[in-house]
Each structure stands twice: as structure tokens, then as C-alpha cells.
C-alpha positions, 0 to 999 in steps of 0.5 A: 620565770614566774610572773606575778599578777597584782589584783585590779582595784578600783581607784579611790576618791579623794573624798572620803564619807564621814563616819556619821554618813557611813553608819546612818540607818535607812529612814523608815518608809512613811506610810501612805495617808489613810493606811493603818500601821501594821502590828508587829504581828502582821509584819513578823507574819509577812502578811504584805502590804496589801493584806486587810489588817485586823478589823478591816470592814468586808462587804456586807452582801457576802456576810449577810446570810442567804435567807436575808438576801431572799427576804430583800429580794422578795420585799423588792419584788412586792414593791415593784409589784405594788407600783405596777399595780398602781400604774395600771390602776391609773392608766385604767382610770384615765382610760374610763375618764376619756371614755366618760368624757367623750360619751358626754360630749356626744350626749351633749352634742345629740341634744343639741341635735335634737334641738334644731331638729325639733326647731326646724321641724316647727318651722324655725331657721337655725343661726349661726355663732354670729346670731345670723341666719344659718340657710345651709344648715337649716335646709341640711337638716330639712333634707334630713327630716324628709329623707327619714319620713321616707325611709319611715314609710318604707320601713312601715310598709315592709313590716305590715307586709310581713305581718300580713303574711304571718297573719295569712300563714297562720290562718292556713296552718290552724285549721285546714278544714276550717271554712274558706274565709281568705278573699283576694283582699286578704293576700299580701301582694307585694306591690304598693297600693295606689292612692290607698286602693286595694290592689288589682290584678292590672297592678300586679306588674314586674315594675310595681313588684321591683319598686315594693321588694327593692326600694325598701333596701335602700333604707340606711342600715339595711343589709339585705341584698337584692339577690337575697330579696328576690330569692326568699321572695321566690321561696314564699311564692312558690306554688307548692307554699301557695297551696295551703293558702288556695284551699282557704280562698273563697270560690268567687275569689279562687280564680282571681287569686290563682292568676295573681299568684301566677303574675307574681312568680313571673315578675319574681323570675324576671327580676332575678334574671335582672339581678343576676346579670347586674350582680 
């Protein structure tokens, strides 16, 4: 017995669409705002929605030739260099102006101090900003004047000593056959004269030699050390160096000069031992 199967069909709704709805064409898609409508050629070629339409502006950088880009870069670099030069010039000018200002202030301060020193030296008394007598500043300048005078005297004494040594060395080397013309008083003994009198053999002591050679080192700005001063003096007064001097000493003063040279050398050796111990 053959069984017949009936195909299944979906149930039909009682509401049937109208003929107008059944045959309505789909609405055209409205282009986005700002989107230019594509031409028929674009739609036929299948370019797609995101394809650039004809005449769409491209990036200017990609369209410029390499020579133009290099020219722009060179111009920008030139502008940067120009600005850097201006900045450097301005910074240099500020440095110069500041240095000039400091120099001007220092010059004004030095001139004011010079006026105060001259006033105090003449016996005047300084006054403060309120017009009252400034005894503290006045006494400080007086002390500075005393110290400056003391240092000047020490420096002058040492310069005279060096000048006398140069003159004596010149006499000893210019003409060895010349007659004897050096006396005891002509020898620059390294001691300070007492009461402006010429030093004698009794004055050539260790203490007097130390005072003469080392006290001057206290002058402000002096960079010579005690060890250097003693060693240079030992070389100067070495018996071998003094032979030329003795050859020019007059006969009557020769014993005293020899004894004086011996006393100076002994004093220098004692000073050298003292300096080495305290160093």
C-alpha cells in the first residue's frame, strides 16, 4: 500500500499585504552630510563608499617635489640659526653689561675708600650714614694705615738689600784685575741697621739674621716660604760664591769681612735646621 505525503506549508496569515506595499521599490540611501554624490561612472566601476571622488584634495606634502621640501627645511634651519645667533648675542650683551656694572661699582667703592683713607690720614674721623662719628671704622682704617706703612718699610728694606747685592756682584765680575775697592760697609749684610748705623760684627747674630730674612715674608701677597728664603741665602753666601767678593775687599777690612761671612753662614745653617724642624 503506497502512502502519499503532503508537503508542509506555513500557515497563511489572514492579513494580506496590499498590492501597493508588495511592489514598492526600496528607498534610495541618503548620502551622509558633506559627502558628495558619486557619479554614475563611480557606481559602475564599483569604487566603493570610501574611494576619493574625482578632484578630492590630496595632502600637499605628498605632492611637493623633493627640491621644494629641501628648500623649506633649509629655510627653517636658517631661521633657527638666526634666532640662536640673536639669543647668543643677547646673552653676551647681558654678561658684558653685568661685568661693566660690577666694575663700575668696584671703582666707586675703591674711590670712596680712598677718600676715607685720605681723610683719616689727615686726622679726620669718619661718620656713619646718620651723621654720627664712626670711631670703629676710623680706627680700622688707622690700623690698616699702620700695617701698610710697616709692610712698605719691610719691602723697601728688602729691595735695597737686593739692589746692593746686584751692585756688589757687578763689581766682582766686571774686572777681576781692578784694584780692591770693597770695604766692610759695602757688603750687604742680612741684618737691619740699628739706629741707622752701619752693622758691625757684633750685629751679625742668628736673631738679627732671622728677623731680616724672614720678617719680610709676612707682607701680604708674598708667596716665598721660609725654607725657600733660607736655602737661597745659603747659596748666595756659600764660600765658593764669596771668593770673588773677597778678592775685591781692601786689605785692612779683609779679616773682618771673612769673619762676617763665616758668622752669616753659621747663622743660616742654624736657621735651616730650625725651619726643617718646624716644617
